[in-house]
N, C-alpha and C positions, 0 to 999 in steps of 0.2 A: 800202677803208680810206683814211682821210684822212691827209695828211702828218703832222699832229701825233700821230696814232695810230701811224703807222709809226715816228716818232721815239721815242716812248715804248717801243715794242716792242724796237727796237734797243738802247736804253739798258738795258732790263731783261735783254736777252740778253747784252750785254757784261759786265754786273755779276753775271750768274748768278742773277738773281731772277725769271726768267720760268717759267711752268709748262711741263710736258713737252709739252703741246699747242702752246704758243707756240714753244717751242724747235724742235719738228718743223716748224712753219710756216716759220720762218726758214731752217732747214737743208734743207728739202725744195723750195725754190724756185729751184733753179739746175741748170743742166746746160750743158756746153760741148763743142765739137768741137775737140779739141787733139791731133791724132794724133802730133805730133812734139815736144811740149813736156813738160818734167818736171813732176811734181806740185808744187803750191804748198806752201810751208812754213806752219807755224802763224803765224809772224810776218807773212807775206804776206797770209794770210787776214784776220788781225786788222787789218792796215793797210787792206785793202779795205773792211772794215766801217767803219773810221773815216772813210774817204773818202766812203762813202755817207752816213754820219751828217752830215758837213760840208756836203753838198749840200741837206739838208732845210731848208725855209724857216722855221726857228725857231731860238732861241738854242742855241748849242752846250752840250752837257752837260759837266760836269767829272768825270763818272764815270770811275774808273780802269778800265783793262783788267785783267781777271783771267783766269787760265788756264782754258781750256775744252777739251772733248773734241776731239781732232784729227779733222778730216773725212777726211784722208789720201787724197784723190783729186784729180786734176788737173781742177779746175773752178772757175768763178767764181760769185759769188753774184748772183742776179737779184732785184732789188726793184722793184716797180712803184710809181712815184710820179706819179700823174696819167697824162699821156701819155708820160712818160719811162721808159725801162727801162735798168737798168744791167746789163751782162753783160761780165765779164772786163775792166772798165775801158774797154769799147768800147760805143758806142751803135749799136743795130741797129734797123731798122724792124720794127714789130710786124705780122705777117701773119695774116690771119684764116684759119681752117680752113673750107674749103668743105664744107658739109653739105647733102646732098640728101635726108637721111633725116628721119623724123618722130619718131624715138625717141631719147631721151637714153641714152647708153651709160654705165651706172653701174658703179662698182667692185664687186668680189666681196663676198660675204657669208659668214657662218658657216652652212654648209649641207653636208650629206653624205647618202649613202645607205648604210644598214646592211643587209647581207645575212646573215641568220641561217643556222644549220647546216641547217635544213629548207628553205632556199630562199626563205623569206619576206623581202620587202624592206620597210624602214621608212624613211621620209623624216625626216631630222633637220634642223630649222631653228629659228629663234628663235620662230616662231609655233606650233611643235608643242607639244603638251601633254607634261608630264613622262612619260618612258618608264619603266615599271617592269615587268620581266619576271622571273618566277621559273622558270627552266628545270628540267627533270627532273634536271639535273646538279648542282643546288644552287648555281647562279650567279644573282646578281641583277644586271641591267643597268639602269642609270638615267641619265637625262639631267638635268644640273644646270641651274640658272637661268643659269649662266655660259656655257652652250652646250658643255659638256664631256660626253663619254660615259664612264661609269665602270663597271668590272666588279668585283664583290665576291663572295667566297665566303661562303655562308651557313653559319655555324658550326654551326647546329642541324640542317643537312641531312646525312643519312647518305650521300648520294651526292656530297657536296662533294669536289672534287679528283679525281674518277674519270672524267672525260670526255675524249674525244679529239675533241670537236667543234670546228669552226673557224668564225669569223665573218670577214667582210670589210667594211671601211669604205672608201667611195669618195667623193672630192670631185670633183664635176663641174667643168668649166671655169667660171670665175667664182665659185669658192667655196673655203673653207678650213675646217678643223675640228680639234678636239683630242680625243684619246681617251686614257684612263688605263687601262692593262691590269691584269689580275688581280694581277700582282706589284708594282704601283705605278709601273711605267714610264710616263712621259708622252710622248706623241707628237703633234707638230704636223704636220698634213698641208697642203701647199701645194695650189694649184689643179691639177686634172686628175691627181690622185694616188690611190693605193689602198694599203691595208695589210691583209694576210691574217694572222690570228693565232689561236692556240688559246684557248678559253675559260679553260683552266687549263694552266699550264706543267708538264706531267708529264715524267718522264725526266731525263736528265742535262744538258739545256740548255734555253734559251728561244729558240725559233726563230720568226722572222716573215719575211714576204715583202713587199718594197716595190716599187712602181712609181711613178715621178715623184719628188717631193721631200718629204723628211720631216726634222724636227729631233727628236732623241731625248734625253730625260733618263732614263737607265736606272737603275732601282733596283739597288743593290748586292747581289750574292749571289755570294760566292766559289765556292760549290759548283755554281752553274749559270750558265755563261757565256751571254751574250745574243748571238744571231746574227741578223744582218739580211742576207737574201738579195735581191740585185737581179738584173738581166739576166745578167751574166756575172761577178759577184764576190760575195764574202761578207765581212761585217765581224763580227769577234768582240770582245766587250767583257765586262767584269765589272760595271762600273758607271761611267758617264761621260756627258758631254754632247757630242754630235756631230751633224753635218748631212750628209745624203746627197742629192745631186742626180743622179737617174738617169732622166731623161725619155727615152723611146724615140727621139724625133726628134732628140735632141742627139748630137753626135759623141763625147762623152766622159762619163764618170761621175766626179763630184767628191765626195770624202769629206773632210770638214773636222772636225778635233778641237778642241774648246774646253776640255775638262777631262777628266782621266784618261789612259787609254792604250787604244788599239785596234789590232787586227791586221787588215789588209786583205789578202784573198787573191783572186787571179785565177788559176785553174788551179793550177799548181805554183809560182807566184810569190807571195811574201808580203812585206808591208811593215808594220813596227811604227811607228806614228806617235805623236808627242807633241803636247801642246797647242800650237796655233799653226801646226801643219803640215797639209798637204793632199796627198792622193794624187789624181793625175789618171790615169784609166783610159781611154785611147783605145781605142775599140771596134775600130779597125782594126789594133791592135798586140797583142802577147802580154804586154807588160810593164806596169809601173806606174811613173809618174813621181812623185817626192816633192819638194814645194816647201815653203818656209817663208813664211808670210804676214806682212805687216806688221801686219795687224789681222784676226784670224780672225772677229771679230764682224761684219765686213762681210758674211760669207757667210750670216748669219741675219738680215740687215736685213729680209727679207720677213716674218719672224715678228713683227717689231716695227713693221710697218706702212709700210715704205719699199721703193721700188725703188732699189737702189744699183748704179751702173754704174762699173766701173773699167777704162778702156781696153777697153770691150766693143764688139764689132762690131754693126752695126745689125740684122743678121738675128737675132742672139741676143736683142737687146733687144725686137724686135717679137714674137718667140716668147713672151717673158714677158708682154707686153701682151695678146697673143692669148689666152693661157690665163686670165689674171686677169679680163679684160673679156669673155671669150667672144665674140670677134670673128674674122673672117677677115682675112687680110692679102694684098693684091694688090700686087706690085711692078711698077712701070713704069720699068724701067731697071736698070742694074747698080750695086749698092751695096757691092761688095767693097772691102775696105781702108778702110772708113769706121768709125772707132772713136770712142766717146764715153765721157765720164766725168761723173758727177754723181749727184744723188739727188733723187727725186721721191716725194711721198706716194702710197701705194697707194690712198688713199681719196678722191682727186680723181676727177671725171668724166674720161673718156678724152680729151675735147676739150681740157681744161685741161692734161693731160699732153703732148699733141701740140703745143700752142701753145708750151710751154716748150722742147721739142725743136726746134721749127721756128725758134726764135730764134737758133739757131746759124748759120743761113743756109746750111746744107749739105743740107737735106732739106725737102720739103714734103709735106703730107698732105691728103687729101680723104676725107670720110666719106660713104658711101652705105649707108643702112640699118645693118646690122651688119658692114659691110665697110670696112676702112681701106685706101685706095690710097696707096702710098708713091711719091713722084715726086721728080725732080730740081728 
């Protein structure tokens, strides 16, 4: 991108006239390593943007600053201008990522594996033809052009609604997918996740089983609560929007509510949470911790195409990259107590993501095939 193009982009960002893609480009190009510093305010971020704008080699714009969505993380904006990089009002040398492999590591795609009740497996991806199955239970399963899997009861079928059959949809590492269940509930699955669910919700509740991470928009039904079972907890809702992060390799399960009301249960312990709140279920303890988030939408940034880190340790960040890019991580050294904040697009190649992280000066990377080596 040329300096005049960058200038024009920043002008349109500050005035609120850029597209969603351009906005994501500006907001996804920064990350910083600030373990002991407070988060930047909106005024500080706006001032940083004006500083960047003033450095560009064209006439200054008279565009007024207008309010924009708070980034709400301790990070500075990184903008590449020729050979200069701006990072937290500090200039740092750009370091190349050593790459001994022959393969570009691309971001994840919309892909999943559907396992039917009879054990048959069907690959779902953008290249697959439209799926249309009429089961003996009177259920039609179809794949839309948007890459969503939809379950519908055939009103004309005498068997509709009489089945106890289950399906499972799995997203391999390096993939994501959306499924719309028979009751209208919509579920986004992050990489390396799975959802087991009945073709039809019979009985007094609507129960599904989740491994990994999923964002749920539950169809309202006061007569049938919706239950999400994970490793050692259960979430009960009537109709709401929430996110569950329950990867087996993580130390905790996080349940975040964006809309409605849910009850999180762990054994005999229960916690009712409100929008903007999150329960943290430490697998090593018996209880649940309840916290209030500054912005609960941060927890579903993955669904909107972003990695968003808020004072997150390096090991957790690399776990996320490992799942999304389907790569192995090899650590050469101890990276405990290294925390990062920032946001990066999930649709960049992994090398571009690592370059931005490496600009903090606190970590280096080398790529060997599909393995990322993390070094001091």
